[in-house]
Biopython code that builds the backbone (N, CA, C, O; Angstrom):
import numpy as np
from Bio.PDB.StructureBuilder import StructureBuilder

atoms = [
    (1, "MET", "N", (137.325, 106.019, 98.580)),
    (1, "MET", "CA", (137.253, 106.887, 97.471)),
    (1, "MET", "C", (136.135, 107.906, 97.848)),
    (1, "MET", "O", (135.059, 107.561, 98.336)),
    (2, "LYS", "N", (136.480, 109.152, 97.586)),
    (2, "LYS", "CA", (135.540, 110.129, 97.700)),
    (2, "LYS", "C", (134.573, 110.297, 96.630)),
    (2, "LYS", "O", (134.932, 109.889, 95.525)),
    (3, "TRP", "N", (133.266, 110.884, 96.746)),
    (3, "TRP", "CA", (132.340, 110.903, 95.762)),
    (3, "TRP", "C", (132.991, 111.479, 94.547)),
    (3, "TRP", "O", (132.968, 110.878, 93.473)),
    (4, "LEU", "N", (133.593, 112.679, 94.711)),
    (4, "LEU", "CA", (134.183, 113.295, 93.616)),
    (4, "LEU", "C", (135.243, 112.464, 92.748)),
    (4, "LEU", "O", (135.249, 112.540, 91.519)),
    (5, "GLU", "N", (136.029, 111.762, 93.381)),
    (5, "GLU", "CA", (136.864, 110.669, 92.748)),
    (5, "GLU", "C", (136.110, 109.599, 92.027)),
    (5, "GLU", "O", (136.520, 109.168, 90.950)),
    (6, "GLU", "N", (135.099, 109.191, 92.552)),
    (6, "GLU", "CA", (134.282, 108.118, 91.925)),
    (6, "GLU", "C", (133.599, 108.594, 90.577)),
    (6, "GLU", "O", (133.512, 107.871, 89.585)),
    (7, "ILE", "N", (133.119, 109.905, 90.653)),
    (7, "ILE", "CA", (132.490, 110.558, 89.520)),
    (7, "ILE", "C", (133.512, 110.742, 88.488)),
    (7, "ILE", "O", (133.299, 110.323, 87.350)),
    (8, "VAL", "N", (134.593, 111.326, 88.788)),
    (8, "VAL", "CA", (135.731, 111.530, 87.835)),
    (8, "VAL", "C", (136.176, 110.152, 87.297)),
    (8, "VAL", "O", (136.470, 110.117, 86.102)),
    (9, "HIS", "N", (136.257, 109.131, 87.941)),
    (9, "HIS", "CA", (136.702, 107.871, 87.498)),
    (9, "HIS", "C", (135.701, 107.216, 86.652)),
    (9, "HIS", "O", (136.064, 106.589, 85.657)),
    (10, "ALA", "N", (134.409, 107.320, 86.992)),
    (10, "ALA", "CA", (133.393, 106.933, 86.072)),
    (10, "ALA", "C", (133.355, 107.526, 84.761)),
    (10, "ALA", "O", (133.361, 106.823, 83.751)),
    (11, "ILE", "N", (133.317, 108.770, 84.726)),
    (11, "ILE", "CA", (133.250, 109.576, 83.459)),
    (11, "ILE", "C", (134.583, 109.088, 82.604)),
    (11, "ILE", "O", (134.474, 108.661, 81.455)),
    (12, "ASP", "N", (135.763, 109.189, 83.243)),
    (12, "ASP", "CA", (136.759, 108.821, 82.562)),
    (12, "ASP", "C", (136.829, 107.358, 81.928)),
    (12, "ASP", "O", (137.290, 107.155, 80.805)),
    (13, "ALA", "N", (136.341, 106.395, 82.733)),
    (13, "ALA", "CA", (136.193, 105.009, 82.226)),
    (13, "ALA", "C", (135.204, 105.025, 81.154)),
    (13, "ALA", "O", (135.339, 104.189, 80.262)),
    (14, "LEU", "N", (134.161, 105.905, 81.100)),
    (14, "LEU", "CA", (133.299, 105.894, 80.061)),
    (14, "LEU", "C", (133.562, 106.688, 78.945)),
    (14, "LEU", "O", (132.645, 107.063, 78.214)),
    (15, "GLY", "N", (134.886, 107.016, 78.719)),
    (15, "GLY", "CA", (135.367, 107.761, 77.463)),
    (15, "GLY", "C", (135.516, 109.220, 77.786)),
    (15, "GLY", "O", (135.881, 109.926, 76.845)),
    (16, "GLY", "N", (135.311, 109.773, 78.887)),
    (16, "GLY", "CA", (135.597, 111.137, 79.133)),
    (16, "GLY", "C", (134.284, 112.054, 78.918)),
    (16, "GLY", "O", (134.306, 113.264, 79.144)),
    (17, "ILE", "N", (133.151, 111.373, 78.466)),
    (17, "ILE", "CA", (131.775, 112.045, 78.131)),
    (17, "ILE", "C", (130.891, 111.038, 78.687)),
    (17, "ILE", "O", (131.097, 109.858, 78.405)),
    (18, "ALA", "N", (129.872, 111.389, 79.490)),
    (18, "ALA", "CA", (128.743, 110.407, 79.808)),
    (18, "ALA", "C", (127.460, 111.133, 80.426)),
    (18, "ALA", "O", (127.456, 112.156, 81.111)),
    (19, "GLY", "N", (126.399, 110.377, 80.029)),
    (19, "GLY", "CA", (125.075, 110.953, 80.568)),
    (19, "GLY", "C", (124.938, 110.505, 82.028)),
    (19, "GLY", "O", (125.625, 109.578, 82.457)),
    (20, "TYR", "N", (124.045, 111.168, 82.802)),
    (20, "TYR", "CA", (123.785, 110.817, 84.112)),
    (20, "TYR", "C", (123.585, 109.297, 84.225)),
    (20, "TYR", "O", (124.307, 108.640, 84.975)),
    (21, "HIS", "N", (122.570, 108.705, 83.457)),
    (21, "HIS", "CA", (122.246, 107.221, 83.578)),
    (21, "HIS", "C", (123.476, 106.381, 83.368)),
    (21, "HIS", "O", (123.631, 105.297, 83.931)),
    (22, "GLU", "N", (124.340, 106.914, 82.541)),
    (22, "GLU", "CA", (125.558, 105.968, 82.279)),
    (22, "GLU", "C", (126.518, 106.180, 83.637)),
    (22, "GLU", "O", (127.198, 105.242, 84.054)),
    (23, "ILE", "N", (126.517, 107.194, 84.142)),
    (23, "ILE", "CA", (127.401, 107.416, 85.350)),
    (23, "ILE", "C", (126.914, 106.637, 86.531)),
    (23, "ILE", "O", (127.665, 105.983, 87.254)),
    (24, "TYR", "N", (125.421, 106.755, 86.717)),
    (24, "TYR", "CA", (124.924, 106.048, 87.816)),
    (24, "TYR", "C", (125.005, 104.534, 87.567)),
    (24, "TYR", "O", (125.177, 103.824, 88.558)),
    (25, "SER", "N", (124.903, 103.961, 86.364)),
    (25, "SER", "CA", (125.138, 102.503, 86.169)),
    (25, "SER", "C", (126.473, 102.084, 86.439)),
    (25, "SER", "O", (126.671, 100.992, 86.972)),
    (26, "TYR", "N", (127.586, 102.989, 86.063)),
    (26, "TYR", "CA", (128.936, 102.579, 86.214)),
    (26, "TYR", "C", (129.190, 102.701, 87.848)),
    (26, "TYR", "O", (129.938, 101.872, 88.365)),
    (27, "ILE", "N", (128.684, 103.542, 88.519)),
    (27, "ILE", "CA", (128.885, 103.633, 89.962)),
    (27, "ILE", "C", (128.179, 102.467, 90.592)),
    (27, "ILE", "O", (128.750, 101.901, 91.525)),
    (28, "GLU", "N", (127.126, 102.088, 90.233)),
    (28, "GLU", "CA", (126.184, 100.976, 90.858)),
    (28, "GLU", "C", (127.048, 99.782, 90.674)),
    (28, "GLU", "O", (126.994, 98.939, 91.569)),
    (29, "GLU", "N", (127.798, 99.578, 89.713)),
    (29, "GLU", "CA", (128.458, 98.325, 89.145)),
    (29, "GLU", "C", (129.813, 98.274, 89.912)),
    (29, "GLU", "O", (130.312, 97.185, 90.195)),
    (30, "HIS", "N", (130.460, 99.557, 90.278)),
    (30, "HIS", "CA", (131.874, 99.423, 90.566)),
    (30, "HIS", "C", (132.044, 99.965, 92.071)),
    (30, "HIS", "O", (133.086, 99.700, 92.671)),
    (31, "THR", "N", (131.066, 100.695, 92.666)),
    (31, "THR", "CA", (131.388, 101.252, 93.940)),
    (31, "THR", "C", (131.508, 100.192, 95.048)),
    (31, "THR", "O", (130.980, 99.085, 94.945)),
    (32, "GLN", "N", (132.226, 100.581, 96.108)),
    (32, "GLN", "CA", (132.392, 99.623, 97.358)),
    (32, "GLN", "C", (131.492, 100.236, 98.253)),
    (32, "GLN", "O", (131.220, 99.516, 99.214)),
    (33, "ARG", "N", (130.887, 101.453, 98.239)),
    (33, "ARG", "CA", (130.072, 102.106, 99.210)),
    (33, "ARG", "C", (128.718, 101.638, 99.178)),
    (33, "ARG", "O", (128.235, 101.133, 98.165)),
    (34, "GLN", "N", (128.030, 101.800, 100.353)),
    (34, "GLN", "CA", (126.648, 101.544, 100.514)),
    (34, "GLN", "C", (125.807, 102.675, 99.835)),
    (34, "GLN", "O", (125.957, 103.835, 100.220)),
    (35, "LEU", "N", (124.993, 102.394, 98.910)),
    (35, "LEU", "CA", (124.337, 103.659, 98.275)),
    (35, "LEU", "C", (123.075, 103.940, 99.078)),
    (35, "LEU", "O", (122.304, 103.025, 99.365)),
    (36, "SER", "N", (122.869, 105.149, 99.428)),
    (36, "SER", "CA", (121.669, 105.674, 100.093)),
    (36, "SER", "C", (120.521, 105.849, 99.096)),
    (36, "SER", "O", (120.687, 105.624, 97.897)),
    (37, "GLU", "N", (119.389, 106.241, 99.594)),
    (37, "GLU", "CA", (118.183, 106.611, 98.732)),
    (37, "GLU", "C", (118.349, 107.562, 97.860)),
    (37, "GLU", "O", (117.788, 107.558, 96.764)),
    (38, "HIS", "N", (119.229, 108.574, 98.308)),
    (38, "HIS", "CA", (119.333, 109.804, 97.545)),
    (38, "HIS", "C", (120.736, 110.109, 96.812)),
    (38, "HIS", "O", (121.075, 111.199, 96.353)),
    (39, "TRP", "N", (121.477, 108.913, 96.800)),
    (39, "TRP", "CA", (122.808, 109.059, 96.103)),
    (39, "TRP", "C", (122.969, 109.712, 94.834)),
    (39, "TRP", "O", (123.966, 110.385, 94.572)),
    (40, "LYS", "N", (121.888, 109.508, 93.934)),
    (40, "LYS", "CA", (121.928, 110.107, 92.640)),
    (40, "LYS", "C", (121.961, 111.653, 92.816)),
    (40, "LYS", "O", (122.718, 112.313, 92.104)),
    (41, "ALA", "N", (121.280, 112.163, 93.605)),
    (41, "ALA", "CA", (121.025, 113.588, 93.737)),
    (41, "ALA", "C", (122.475, 114.220, 94.080)),
    (41, "ALA", "O", (122.943, 115.260, 93.616)),
    (42, "SER", "N", (123.082, 113.315, 95.024)),
    (42, "SER", "CA", (124.359, 113.758, 95.443)),
    (42, "SER", "C", (125.369, 113.795, 94.359)),
    (42, "SER", "O", (126.239, 114.665, 94.344)),
    (43, "VAL", "N", (125.278, 112.861, 93.436)),
    (43, "VAL", "CA", (126.239, 112.803, 92.222)),
    (43, "VAL", "C", (125.888, 114.091, 91.367)),
    (43, "VAL", "O", (126.814, 114.799, 90.973)),
    (44, "ARG", "N", (124.616, 114.401, 91.081)),
    (44, "ARG", "CA", (124.344, 115.532, 90.381)),
    (44, "ARG", "C", (124.902, 116.835, 90.960)),
    (44, "ARG", "O", (125.465, 117.657, 90.238)),
    (45, "GLN", "N", (124.736, 117.009, 92.285)),
    (45, "GLN", "CA", (125.022, 118.127, 92.987)),
    (45, "GLN", "C", (126.568, 118.327, 92.912)),
    (45, "GLN", "O", (127.022, 119.444, 92.665)),
    (46, "ILE", "N", (127.357, 117.281, 93.119)),
    (46, "ILE", "CA", (128.905, 117.359, 93.052)),
    (46, "ILE", "C", (129.337, 117.781, 91.618)),
    (46, "ILE", "O", (130.274, 118.566, 91.474)),
    (47, "ILE", "N", (128.698, 117.295, 90.615)),
    (47, "ILE", "CA", (129.053, 117.585, 89.283)),
    (47, "ILE", "C", (128.677, 119.036, 88.981)),
    (47, "ILE", "O", (129.469, 119.727, 88.340)),
    (48, "GLU", "N", (127.650, 119.477, 89.357)),
    (48, "GLU", "CA", (127.219, 121.000, 89.199)),
    (48, "GLU", "C", (128.246, 121.868, 90.094)),
    (48, "GLU", "O", (128.692, 122.942, 89.691)),
    (49, "ASP", "N", (128.534, 121.382, 91.176)),
    (49, "ASP", "CA", (129.353, 122.243, 92.147)),
    (49, "ASP", "C", (130.832, 122.446, 91.521)),
    (49, "ASP", "O", (131.578, 123.361, 91.872)),
    (50, "HIS", "N", (131.136, 121.535, 90.610)),
    (50, "HIS", "CA", (132.595, 121.413, 89.979)),
    (50, "HIS", "C", (132.560, 121.813, 88.461)),
    (50, "HIS", "O", (133.454, 121.461, 87.690)),
    (51, "SER", "N", (131.447, 122.591, 88.059)),
    (51, "SER", "CA", (131.417, 122.993, 86.816)),
    (51, "SER", "C", (131.122, 124.429, 86.698)),
    (51, "SER", "O", (130.239, 124.929, 87.395)),
    (52, "SER", "N", (131.845, 125.162, 85.814)),
    (52, "SER", "CA", (131.666, 126.642, 85.550)),
    (52, "SER", "C", (130.440, 126.763, 84.747)),
    (52, "SER", "O", (129.887, 127.862, 84.699)),
    (53, "ASP", "N", (129.897, 125.637, 84.035)),
    (53, "ASP", "CA", (128.734, 125.621, 83.175)),
    (53, "ASP", "C", (127.472, 125.715, 84.194)),
    (53, "ASP", "O", (126.404, 126.153, 83.767)),
    (54, "ALA", "N", (127.598, 125.324, 85.471)),
    (54, "ALA", "CA", (126.504, 125.143, 86.281)),
    (54, "ALA", "C", (126.596, 126.028, 87.512)),
    (54, "ALA", "O", (126.766, 127.233, 87.331)),
    (55, "GLN", "N", (126.498, 125.537, 88.783)),
    (55, "GLN", "CA", (126.627, 126.343, 89.972)),
    (55, "GLN", "C", (127.934, 126.628, 90.507)),
    (55, "GLN", "O", (128.083, 127.535, 91.326)),
    (56, "PHE", "N", (128.871, 125.932, 90.111)),
    (56, "PHE", "CA", (130.419, 126.070, 90.263)),
    (56, "PHE", "C", (130.539, 126.792, 91.662)),
    (56, "PHE", "O", (130.682, 128.011, 91.752)),
    (57, "ARG", "N", (130.476, 126.019, 92.649)),
    (57, "ARG", "CA", (130.813, 126.414, 94.101)),
    (57, "ARG", "C", (132.135, 126.002, 94.762)),
    (57, "ARG", "O", (132.529, 126.409, 95.855)),
    (58, "SER", "N", (132.792, 125.106, 93.921)),
    (58, "SER", "CA", (133.956, 124.387, 94.659)),
    (58, "SER", "C", (135.216, 125.126, 94.319)),
    (58, "SER", "O", (136.193, 125.026, 95.062)),
    (59, "GLY", "N", (135.247, 125.913, 93.162)),
    (59, "GLY", "CA", (136.673, 126.486, 92.858)),
    (59, "GLY", "C", (137.442, 125.596, 91.998)),
    (59, "GLY", "O", (138.494, 125.980, 91.487)),
    (60, "ILE", "N", (137.004, 124.507, 91.824)),
    (60, "ILE", "CA", (137.761, 123.465, 90.957)),
    (60, "ILE", "C", (136.700, 123.087, 89.728)),
    (60, "ILE", "O", (135.655, 122.464, 89.917)),
    (61, "ASP", "N", (137.140, 123.554, 88.488)),
    (61, "ASP", "CA", (136.312, 123.322, 87.359)),
    (61, "ASP", "C", (136.676, 122.099, 86.602)),
    (61, "ASP", "O", (137.552, 122.088, 85.737)),
    (62, "LEU", "N", (135.970, 121.066, 86.958)),
    (62, "LEU", "CA", (136.317, 119.680, 86.589)),
    (62, "LEU", "C", (135.544, 119.095, 85.307)),
    (62, "LEU", "O", (136.037, 118.314, 84.493)),
    (63, "PHE", "N", (134.296, 119.596, 85.278)),
    (63, "PHE", "CA", (133.309, 119.166, 84.355)),
    (63, "PHE", "C", (132.706, 120.244, 83.397)),
    (63, "PHE", "O", (132.696, 121.427, 83.738)),
    (64, "TYR", "N", (132.193, 119.820, 82.170)),
    (64, "TYR", "CA", (131.549, 120.782, 81.343)),
    (64, "TYR", "C", (130.341, 120.161, 80.868)),
    (64, "TYR", "O", (130.263, 118.933, 80.858)),
    (65, "SER", "N", (129.403, 120.877, 80.476)),
    (65, "SER", "CA", (128.138, 120.441, 79.985)),
    (65, "SER", "C", (128.269, 120.251, 78.457)),
    (65, "SER", "O", (128.435, 121.223, 77.719)),
    (66, "VAL", "N", (128.193, 118.994, 77.997)),
    (66, "VAL", "CA", (128.459, 118.561, 76.534)),
    (66, "VAL", "C", (127.391, 119.101, 75.663)),
    (66, "VAL", "O", (127.711, 119.559, 74.566)),
    (67, "GLU", "N", (126.111, 119.094, 76.053)),
    (67, "GLU", "CA", (124.934, 119.368, 75.154)),
    (67, "GLU", "C", (124.211, 120.459, 75.624)),
    (67, "GLU", "O", (123.184, 120.748, 75.011)),
    (68, "GLY", "N", (124.578, 121.199, 76.697)),
    (68, "GLY", "CA", (123.942, 122.287, 77.244)),
    (68, "GLY", "C", (123.314, 121.969, 78.582)),
    (68, "GLY", "O", (122.847, 120.845, 78.764)),
    (69, "ILE", "N", (123.277, 122.848, 79.487)),
    (69, "ILE", "CA", (122.644, 122.597, 80.906)),
    (69, "ILE", "C", (121.260, 122.039, 80.660)),
    (69, "ILE", "O", (120.574, 122.436, 79.718)),
    (70, "GLY", "N", (120.848, 121.093, 81.532)),
    (70, "GLY", "CA", (119.537, 120.440, 81.444)),
    (70, "GLY", "C", (119.603, 119.125, 80.675)),
    (70, "GLY", "O", (118.735, 118.271, 80.856)),
    (71, "LYS", "N", (120.613, 118.939, 79.821)),
    (71, "LYS", "CA", (120.661, 117.746, 78.997)),
    (71, "LYS", "C", (121.215, 116.582, 79.680)),
    (71, "LYS", "O", (120.977, 115.458, 79.238)),
    (72, "GLY", "N", (122.009, 116.771, 80.827)),
    (72, "GLY", "CA", (122.481, 115.646, 81.642)),
    (72, "GLY", "C", (123.609, 114.864, 81.096)),
    (72, "GLY", "O", (123.815, 113.708, 81.466)),
    (73, "VAL", "N", (124.411, 115.525, 80.145)),
    (73, "VAL", "CA", (125.552, 114.857, 79.599)),
    (73, "VAL", "C", (126.836, 115.768, 80.010)),
    (73, "VAL", "O", (126.897, 116.974, 79.773)),
    (74, "TRP", "N", (127.730, 115.107, 80.580)),
    (74, "TRP", "CA", (128.905, 115.760, 81.174)),
    (74, "TRP", "C", (130.297, 115.245, 80.628)),
    (74, "TRP", "O", (130.431, 114.051, 80.362)),
    (75, "GLY", "N", (131.251, 116.075, 80.475)),
    (75, "GLY", "CA", (132.514, 115.740, 80.065)),
    (75, "GLY", "C", (133.502, 116.231, 81.182)),
    (75, "GLY", "O", (133.180, 117.039, 82.053)),
    (76, "LEU", "N", (134.725, 115.662, 81.063)),
    (76, "LEU", "CA", (135.807, 115.954, 81.993)),
    (76, "LEU", "C", (136.730, 116.991, 81.243)),
    (76, "LEU", "O", (137.257, 116.777, 80.151)),
    (77, "ARG", "N", (136.843, 118.079, 81.945)),
    (77, "ARG", "CA", (137.751, 119.102, 81.364)),
    (77, "ARG", "C", (139.218, 118.677, 81.396)),
    (77, "ARG", "O", (139.655, 118.100, 82.392)),
    (78, "LYS", "N", (140.007, 118.947, 80.326)),
    (78, "LYS", "CA", (141.442, 118.578, 80.294)),
    (78, "LYS", "C", (142.274, 119.353, 81.131)),
    (78, "LYS", "O", (143.484, 119.129, 81.179)),
]
sb = StructureBuilder()
sb.init_structure("model")
sb.init_model(0)
sb.init_chain("A")
sb.init_seg("    ")
for serial, (resi, resn, name, xyz) in enumerate(atoms, 1):
    if name == "N":
        sb.init_residue(resn, " ", resi, " ")
    sb.init_atom(name, np.array(xyz, "f"), 0.0, 1.0, " ", f" {name:<3s}", serial, name[0])
structure = sb.get_structure()
């Protein structure tokens, strides 16, 4: 499973809206991958790259900032 798929799966499993620490905990408990020292930064980068509320570099707008940028709570766009 790619990082993007894991993040989408985590947020979906957490009800469609989740804070970074909830996302991190879910991934730690459910991933099959070996987590590197900087894996949490990778998660943040992927979310921001896939959100028009943030950096939006991917062309695929999957996430939205629930409480505003900098609050660390993200939802899945429908």
